[in-house]
N, C-alpha and C positions, 0 to 999 in steps of 0.2 A: 089482421087479426085472429087468431084463432086461440080457442080454450085449451089449457096447459094438458098435455097427455093427447090431445084430437091429432094434430099434425106435426110436421117436423121440417125446420127452414135450417140449414146451416149457414154460419158463417162465420168467416175467420177474424173479424176482426177485434178477440180477447189476440189473440196470436201477433196482429200487426201493433196492438196497443203493450203488449210485453215489448216486445223489438223496441219500440219508439222510448219506452223506459230504460231500458238494458241502456241503448245509445245515451241518454240524458245523464244516466249515473256515471256510466263508463266514461264519457265524453269522448267516442269517439262513435267508427260506423258500428253497427251490427255486426257486418263480415268479417273483422277485424277484430270483436271479443271474440266471435266464435272458432274464428282461426286462433287465435292465441289462447286462449283458457280451455278447449274443446280439439280442434283437430292436431295440433301442434305436440300438444301432451301424450294423446293418444297414439302416434304417428301415422294419423290420416292423411295422408299425399295424394292421393285419388278422389275425393270426395268432393265434387260440383253440383248448383245449385246457381241457377239453372244451369242448363246443358251450356256448354260452347257454343257462340251461335254455327249454323250450320250445320251440326251434328245430330245423329237422328237421334230420337229419346230410346231408353233400352225398353221399355213398358209402354204400352199406351193405355189412355184411361178415356172411360165415358160416360158418363151422367145422361138423367133425364131432367135435371133441373135449367130448364129452358123454359121460353111464354108457350112453345106449342106440347110441350112433354114428350118429345119424340126421342128419340136412344141419338147422342150427339157425341161424335169424337172432342173430348175436351184436353186433349195431351197437349197442345198449344196453347193453351187458357194462361192468360196474364194469371197466375197465383195471389194476387195482390190485389185483385180488383175483378170485375166482373166480363163475361165475353172473352171473344178468343184474343191471343199477344196481335197486338200490332206488326207488321211484318214488314 
């Protein structure tokens, strides 16, 4: 741990918990809720996450948030957990 303001540690846990709450309240998978309440009403027909299997990401992503602190390509990391996505 560290004193507030002395370091930075990023976590997606708030986003994951929000998704779980939406699923519980809406009684449907998050993807279905987003599709029904956001994508369809706005006519967003080509919005995908994650990219379809076998496709290339549109924009690579890099991080130094690794054990050794070296710049690492994180484009295919699992956004819901740590480390590279299983292939």
